[in-house]
C-alpha positions in Angstrom: 0.0 0.0 0.0 3.0 2.3 -0.3 1.6 4.2 -3.4 -1.0 7.0 -2.9 -4.4 5.8 -4.1 -3.8 2.2 -3.2 -6.7 -0.1 -2.5 -6.7 -2.9 0.0 -9.6 -5.3 0.2 -9.9 -8.7 2.0 -12.3 -9.8 -0.7 -16.0 -10.2 -1.4 -18.0 -13.4 -1.0 -18.8 -15.7 -3.9 -22.5 -16.1 -4.6 -24.4 -18.9 -6.5 -27.3 -18.2 -9.0 -29.8 -17.9 -6.1 -27.6 -15.3 -4.3 -26.6 -17.7 -1.6 -23.1 -17.3 -0.1 -20.9 -20.1 -1.4 -17.6 -18.7 0.0 -17.7 -16.2 2.8 -16.1 -12.8 2.7 -12.4 -12.8 3.2 -10.3 -12.3 6.2 -6.9 -10.8 5.2 -4.1 -11.4 7.7 -1.1 -9.0 7.4 2.0 -10.1 9.3 4.5 -7.6 7.8 4.8 -3.8 7.6 1.8 -1.8 6.3 2.7 1.7 5.0 0.3 4.2 3.6 1.8 7.6 4.2 -0.5 9.4 1.8 -3.7 7.6 2.7 -5.4 4.8 0.9 -8.7 3.0 0.3 -10.0 0.0 2.2 -13.0 -1.9 0.7 -15.1 -4.1 2.9 -18.2 -6.4 2.4 -20.8 -6.2 5.2 -23.9 -8.5 5.3 -25.4 -11.5 7.0 -26.6 -13.4 4.0 -25.3 -16.9 4.9 -28.6 -18.4 6.1 -27.4 -18.7 9.7 -27.5 -15.1 10.7 -23.7 -15.1 11.3 -21.7 -12.0 10.7 -19.9 -12.6 7.4 -18.2 -9.2 6.9 -14.7 -9.1 5.4 -12.0 -8.0 7.8 -8.3 -7.2 8.0 -6.2 -8.6 10.9 -2.8 -7.1 11.3 -0.6 -9.5 13.3 2.9 -8.0 13.1 5.2 -5.5 11.6 5.1 -1.7 11.8 1.9 0.1 10.9 2.4 3.5 9.3 -0.8 5.1 8.1 -1.0 8.8 7.3 -3.4 11.0 5.3 -7.0 10.2 4.7 -8.0 6.5 4.9 -11.3 5.9 3.1 -13.4 2.9 4.0 -15.9 1.7 1.4 -18.8 -0.5 2.5 -20.4 -2.9 0.2 -23.4 -5.2 0.7 -25.6 -7.6 -1.2 -28.7 -5.6 -0.4 -30.3 -8.7 1.1 -31.5 -6.7 4.1 -29.9 -9.1 6.6 -27.5 -6.7 8.2 -27.7 -6.8 12.0 -28.7 -3.3 13.0 -27.0 -1.9 16.1 -24.2 -4.5 15.9 -20.6 -3.4 15.6 -18.9 -5.0 12.6 -15.1 -5.2 13.0 -13.4 -4.1 9.9 -9.7 -3.9 11.0 -8.1 -5.5 14.1 -4.7 -4.3 15.1 -4.6 -6.0 18.5 -1.6 -8.2 17.5 0.3 -5.6 15.5 4.0 -5.2 16.1 4.1 -1.4 16.5 1.8 1.5 15.5 3.2 4.9 14.5 1.7 8.0 15.9 -1.4 9.2 14.1 -2.3 5.9 12.6 -5.9 6.0 14.0 -6.6 9.5 12.6 -8.1 10.5 9.3 -10.5 7.5 8.8 -13.7 8.3 6.8 -16.5 6.4 5.2 -16.6 6.7 1.4 -19.0 4.6 -0.7 -21.8 2.8 1.2 -23.9 0.4 -0.9 -25.3 -1.6 2.0 -28.7 0.1 2.0 -28.1 1.1 5.7 -26.9 4.4 7.2 -23.8 4.5 9.3 -24.7 5.0 13.0 -21.2 4.9 14.3 -17.7 4.5 12.8 -14.3 4.6 14.4 -11.7 3.0 16.5 -12.7 1.2 19.7 -9.4 0.3 21.2 -7.6 -1.9 18.6 -10.7 -2.4 16.4 -12.0 -0.3 13.6 -15.7 -0.9 13.7 -18.9 0.3 12.0 -22.5 0.0 13.2 -25.3 0.3 10.7 -29.0 1.2 11.0 -31.8 1.3 8.5 -31.8 4.5 6.4 -34.6 7.0 7.3 -36.3 6.3 3.9 -36.5 2.6 4.6 -38.1 3.3 8.0 -40.7 5.6 6.4 -41.5 2.9 3.8 -42.0 0.3 6.5 -44.1 2.7 8.6 -46.3 3.6 5.6 -46.7 -0.1 4.7 -47.8 -0.9 8.3 -50.3 2.0 8.3 -51.8 0.7 5.0 -52.2 -2.8 6.5 -53.9 -1.4 9.6 -56.3 0.6 7.4 -57.2 -2.4 5.3 -57.7 -4.6 8.4 -59.9 -2.0 10.0 -62.2 -1.7 6.9 -62.6 -5.5 6.7 -63.2 -5.9 10.4 
């Protein structure tokens, strides 16, 4: 990741024709130095579409070396749009708990870029050694659900 504009992604899941997860999202383990002095982009998949309601998001585990991260670090979030994201649950994107050493300022300058999950970001940031994101339904989705529920109540009332 030494060059400006570099992209690091642990990988997306593989889906079959019926959109079932065949291979889960990747976990990338980095045991050597990670350097991004001028920032970089990190792409992550976030969803629960494995049929077992198990968190299947992609993640980066840094297990050694020196971590030098400067500039703006953009995190892009991708989902299948299956609507199975656990709301209010913190998804771990990066784990540096076993990293060799962290240079000053590595935890600054993280921003969310693209978000195709269909959910709004409730919280995003470092919690100790973990970069985590928590997602909630977007306001438009909540309004759609509320209007649908209202319509059902009106129809039921007219019939009863």
